[in-house]
N, C-alpha and C positions, 0 to 999 in steps of 0.2 A: 554429620554430613549435611543434614537438612539445614542446620544453621549456616553452614558455609555457602549454601545456595540462596539464602534469604536476601532479597533486594537485588538479585541478579536477573538479567534478562537471558533468554536462551543462548544467544550468541556468546555471552560471556562465560558460559560453561565450557566453551571450546578454547578460550583464550588463556594464555599464560598471564601471570600477575603483572608483569612489567617488562621493561627493556626493549631491545630491538625486535625480539620475537613477537611481542605484543603488537608493535606497529606493523610488522610484516603481515601478521594474520588479519589485523584490521583492514589493511589495504586490500588483501585478497578477498575479504568479505565484501568490501565495497564494490570491487570489480564483479564479483559473483552476483551481488545484488542488482547491479546495473544490467548485467546480462539476463538475469531472471526476469526483471521488469520488461526488458525489450522483447523477450520470447513470449511472456505471458500476454503482452499487449496484442500479439498477433494470433493468439488462440481464440477461436470462436466455436462455441458449443451450440448446436442447433437447439432452439427453444422458441416458445411462443410468448409474447408477440414479436420479440426480436431475439437474435442470437445472444448468448451470454458470452461476454468477453472477460478474460481473466485478469485484465490489467488492475482493476481495483482490488481484487483478491490478493494479488502480489504486493501491491502498495501497502495494504493493511497488515498483511502477515509479516512483511519485512519490518514495518514499524514496530510490531509487537515483538518480533524475534531479535531485532537489533538494538532496541532502545532508542530514545529520542536523538541523542547526539550522532551515533553511527548511522541511524536511519536517515537523519537529515542530510548528512554528508552524501549518503547513497542516492537519495532522491534528487538532490541538487546536481550530483554528477550525472544522473540520468537525464535531467533537464538540459544540462550543458551539452551532452551528446546529441540530444534532439535538436537543440538550437543550432548546432553546427551543421545540421542538414541530414543527419542519418535517420533512416526510416525506422524509428523505434517506438512510435506512438500508435495507438489503436487505429486511427484513421489516416495516419500519414502515408505517403507513397513517394515514388520517385518524382512525381510531378508536383506534389504539395508536401513540403517538409520545412524544417528549420523554423526560424522566427515567424515567418508568414503563417505557417500552420498553427503555431502556438498562440498567435494573436487572433485566430479565427474562433469558430464556435466552441471549441473545446478548451479555450484559454482559461476560463474560470475553473473548470474541473482540474486543470493542471495545478492551479494555485491551491485548490482543495486537496490535491494529493500531498502537497508539502504540509499543510495544516494537519491532515489526517495522520501522516507518519509520526509527527511530533506528538500528537495526542495519544496514539496507540503506544508509542514508546514510553510516555509518561505513565500510562495506565499499566503497562507491563512492569515497569519499575516498582509500581505500588502493589504488584502481586495480582492484578486482575487477570493475568494470563494463566493462572493456575487452576481456575475453575471454569466450567462451561458457561454458567450463568453470567459471571462477570465478564468473561471474554466476549460473549454475545452482546452485552451492554456496551463494551468498548468498541466493538465492530459497528454497532448501530450509531454510536457517536461519530465514529470515523466516516461513515456513510453520509451523515448529516453535514459534516465539515467539507465533504467533497461536493455535495449537491448545492449547498447554499451559495458559494461563490460561482459555481457553474451556472445556476439558474439566474443569478444576478447579472452575470456577464451576457448570457443569452438575451435577457430583457434589454440590456444596454445596447447590444448590437442590433437587434431586430425590432425592438419596440414592444412595450407591454400589451399592446392590442393583439399581438400574435399569441397563438396557443403554446406558450412557453412550457407549461407543465406537461402538456401532451408531447412536446418535442423532447424535453430533457429530463423528465422524471418518471412519469407513470409507466412507460413501456419497459423500464428497467427494474421495476420493483420486485417482480417475481424472481428474476435472476439474482438480484442482490440479496434477497432473503435466503436463497439456496447457498450462495457464497458465504453469507454470514454464518449459517449453520455449519458449513464445512470448516471454516476457520475456528469456530467455537469448539469443534471436536478436535481439530488438528493440534493446535498449540497446547492446550492442557494435556492432550494425549502424549505429546512429546515430552512434557515435563514428567508425566507419570513414568514413561520409559526411562528417563534419566534417573528418577528416584529409585526405580527398581535396580538399575544397573549399578548405582552407587551405594545402594542399601546393603 
């Protein structure tokens, strides 16, 4: 049974091998992922110096659980829903949503979401999601891929003479470290449960 799971990501342990049932379950996973991303974006946990939002946690764990291809379809679907004006992003609202919100200060981070999902999916396919250490490393890479375009876009919008790192990086590091640790426990822990259930 261990060999049968080699090279698979978590979501694929739930999927049939092929046919219509596979496509239906993939579609359901995409819809569930979009809903999870939208809900997580609105969750704020009190923390110093800023509240922890769970959007990045959902992005990275979906990337790891779904793999690169299904994860990419899911995150692009989420972006499409947001572009249509639905209030699904961390800072979007009834007053500010859609493409105008996406082109604002968080635009670069949204690009980073796409990059991070693909990277986490590839890492999971390579088996990095089976151990806490490698999962933590993959999560760290995912966070870097979110922050780099995010900070570059902030600098482009507001100018590099502004305190870009103080606006878009340093206040979030403590919360991101906690989320990284949580995901590093969660995904390998789910694999351990699957292994015991099927062993």
